[in-house]
C-alpha positions as CSV (number, residue, x, y, z in Angstrom):
1,M,68.4,27.8,-26.8
2,K,68.7,30.4,-29.6
3,T,65.8,28.8,-31.5
4,Q,63.7,29.0,-28.3
5,T,64.6,32.7,-27.9
6,M,63.6,33.4,-31.4
7,V,60.3,31.7,-31.0
8,S,59.8,33.6,-27.7
9,A,60.5,36.8,-29.5
10,A,57.7,36.0,-31.9
11,V,55.0,35.9,-29.2
12,S,54.0,39.4,-29.8
13,A,54.9,39.7,-33.4
14,C,54.2,36.3,-35.0
15,V,50.8,37.3,-36.3
16,V,52.2,40.5,-37.6
17,L,55.1,38.8,-39.4
18,A,53.1,35.8,-40.7
19,V,50.1,37.6,-42.0
20,C,51.2,41.1,-43.2
21,A,55.0,41.2,-42.8
22,C,54.6,44.6,-41.0
23,G,57.7,45.8,-39.2
24,P,58.1,47.7,-35.9
25,E,58.0,51.0,-37.8
26,K,54.4,50.5,-38.8
27,A,53.5,49.3,-35.3
28,K,54.9,52.5,-33.8
29,E,52.9,54.7,-36.2
30,D,49.7,52.8,-35.5
31,A,50.2,53.0,-31.8
32,A,50.5,56.7,-31.9
33,A,47.4,56.9,-34.1
34,K,45.1,54.6,-32.1
35,P,45.5,54.2,-28.4
36,S,43.6,51.3,-26.9
37,R,41.6,51.5,-23.6
38,P,40.9,48.5,-21.4
39,S,37.4,47.1,-21.5
40,A,35.5,46.5,-18.3
41,S,34.1,43.3,-19.6
42,T,37.6,41.7,-20.0
43,S,38.4,41.2,-16.4
44,A,39.3,37.6,-15.4
45,K,36.4,35.8,-14.1
46,G,36.8,33.3,-11.3
47,P,34.8,30.1,-10.9
48,S,31.1,30.6,-10.1
49,A,30.3,31.1,-6.4
50,A,26.9,29.7,-6.8
51,S,26.6,26.5,-4.8
52,S,23.7,24.5,-3.3
53,S,25.5,23.8,0.0
54,A,27.7,26.0,2.1
55,G,31.4,25.1,2.4
56,T,31.6,23.5,-1.1
57,E,32.3,26.7,-2.9
58,K,35.6,26.9,-4.8
59,P,37.8,29.8,-3.9
60,S,38.4,32.4,-6.6
61,A,41.5,31.7,-8.7
62,A,42.2,35.5,-8.9
63,P,45.0,36.6,-6.6
64,T,44.1,39.1,-3.9
65,G,46.4,41.8,-2.7
66,N,50.0,40.6,-2.5
67,Q,49.0,37.0,-2.4
68,P,50.5,34.8,-5.2
69,A,48.1,33.3,-7.6
70,P,47.6,29.5,-7.2
71,M,50.1,27.4,-9.2
72,T,47.4,25.3,-10.9
73,K,46.4,24.2,-14.3
74,E,43.1,26.0,-13.7
75,R,44.8,29.3,-13.0
76,A,47.0,29.0,-16.2
77,I,43.8,28.4,-18.2
78,Q,42.1,31.4,-16.6
79,R,45.1,33.6,-17.5
80,Y,45.1,32.3,-21.1
81,E,41.4,33.0,-21.4
82,Q,42.1,36.5,-20.1
83,Y,44.6,36.9,-22.9
84,L,42.2,35.5,-25.5
85,H,39.3,37.8,-24.3
86,G,41.7,40.7,-24.3
87,L,42.6,40.1,-27.9
88,G,38.9,40.0,-28.8
89,H,38.1,43.2,-26.9
90,E,41.3,45.0,-28.1
91,D,42.2,45.4,-24.4
92,I,45.8,46.2,-24.7
93,D,46.3,46.3,-20.9
94,S,45.0,42.8,-20.4
95,V,46.9,41.4,-23.4
96,C,50.2,43.0,-22.4
97,E,49.7,42.0,-18.7
98,V,49.5,38.3,-19.6
99,A,51.9,38.3,-22.6
100,G,54.4,40.7,-20.8
101,P,57.5,38.4,-20.6
102,G,57.1,37.1,-24.1
103,A,56.4,40.6,-25.4
104,K,59.6,41.8,-23.7
105,K,61.6,39.2,-25.5
106,A,60.1,40.3,-28.8
107,Q,60.9,43.9,-27.9
108,D,64.5,43.0,-27.2
109,Q,64.6,41.4,-30.7
110,G,63.5,44.7,-32.3
111,F,59.7,44.2,-32.7
112,G,58.8,47.2,-30.6
113,P,57.0,47.4,-27.2
114,C,53.9,45.2,-26.5
115,T,51.5,48.1,-26.8
116,S,52.7,49.0,-30.3
117,T,52.9,45.5,-31.6
118,Y,49.5,44.4,-30.4
119,V,47.8,47.5,-31.9
120,V,48.9,46.1,-35.2
121,V,47.8,42.6,-34.2
122,F,44.3,43.9,-33.2
123,Q,43.9,45.5,-36.7
124,M,44.7,42.2,-38.4
125,I,42.0,40.1,-36.5
126,S,38.7,40.0,-38.4
127,P,35.6,41.2,-36.6
128,E,34.2,37.6,-36.7
129,K,37.3,36.3,-34.9
130,K,37.4,39.1,-32.5
131,K,33.9,38.3,-31.5
132,A,34.8,34.6,-31.1
133,L,37.8,35.5,-28.9
134,Q,35.6,37.5,-26.5
135,T,33.9,34.3,-25.3
136,A,36.6,31.7,-26.2
137,T,37.3,29.1,-23.6
138,V,40.0,26.5,-23.1
139,D,39.4,22.7,-23.0
140,P,41.3,21.6,-19.9
141,Q,41.7,18.1,-21.4
142,R,43.8,19.4,-24.2
143,V,46.1,21.5,-22.0
144,V,49.6,20.0,-21.6
145,V,51.1,20.3,-18.1
146,R,54.9,19.9,-18.4
147,T,55.3,21.0,-14.8
148,L,53.0,23.2,-12.7
149,D,55.3,26.1,-13.5
150,K,55.2,25.5,-17.3
151,I,51.9,24.8,-19.0
152,E,51.3,24.6,-22.8
153,M,48.1,25.8,-24.4
154,P,47.9,24.2,-27.8
155,L,45.8,25.8,-30.5
156,E,43.5,22.7,-30.3
157,A,42.5,23.6,-26.7
158,V,40.8,26.8,-27.8
159,R,37.1,26.5,-28.1
160,S,35.3,29.3,-29.9
161,S,32.7,30.0,-32.6
162,A,35.5,30.6,-35.1
163,T,38.2,28.4,-36.4
164,F,41.8,29.5,-35.7
165,T,45.0,28.2,-37.2
166,E,48.7,28.2,-36.2
167,N,49.1,31.3,-38.5
168,D,46.5,33.5,-36.8
169,L,46.5,32.3,-33.2
170,G,49.0,29.6,-32.6
171,S,50.0,27.7,-29.5
172,Y,51.5,29.2,-26.3
173,T,53.5,28.3,-23.2
174,L,52.6,29.9,-19.9
175,E,55.1,29.9,-17.1
176,Y,54.6,30.7,-13.4
177,L,56.7,33.9,-12.9
178,K,56.3,36.7,-10.3
179,N,53.5,34.9,-8.5
180,D,51.2,34.3,-11.6
181,Y,51.1,32.7,-15.1
182,F,52.5,34.6,-18.1
183,I,52.9,33.8,-21.7
184,T,56.6,33.3,-22.3
185,D,56.7,31.4,-25.6
186,G,54.6,31.1,-28.7
187,Q,54.6,29.1,-31.9
């Protein structure tokens, strides 16, 4: 369990530690210097409502009001894509929304709050990879469903115009908590 906790702690900081070995002190300085604003283009997109016959439209996977999000593989993929697009657009709110529980574990391990840690992560992603993340998708065939409340997104499932490695993106586990999917573990 201790190993899993350590891996979870790295969800927010694994890129920081693996690529530049920056500590939380640097993250706090950067967060104060460069606040990030959410991008309107990063909102999660539900399935297309276009249909040739009435009654065959798929309902949106986005939760409405106090309704819980559906506990489905498709919803987990949608949330992970929201995270990937947030990384590409430097949308700290979207990234920290999806990565919240994993980021909290990292913060408890001394890596700093999600908003500080991801400001550093954003700076380390090349412009080419940021652009690729903005439109990245997930191949459902490569997603591993352990149970409907614990779904793994391996690196190999990410489809984009850039090539990512375990060192710069990695694989993640999403769990169904608080009526939606959240990143809880990263490798």
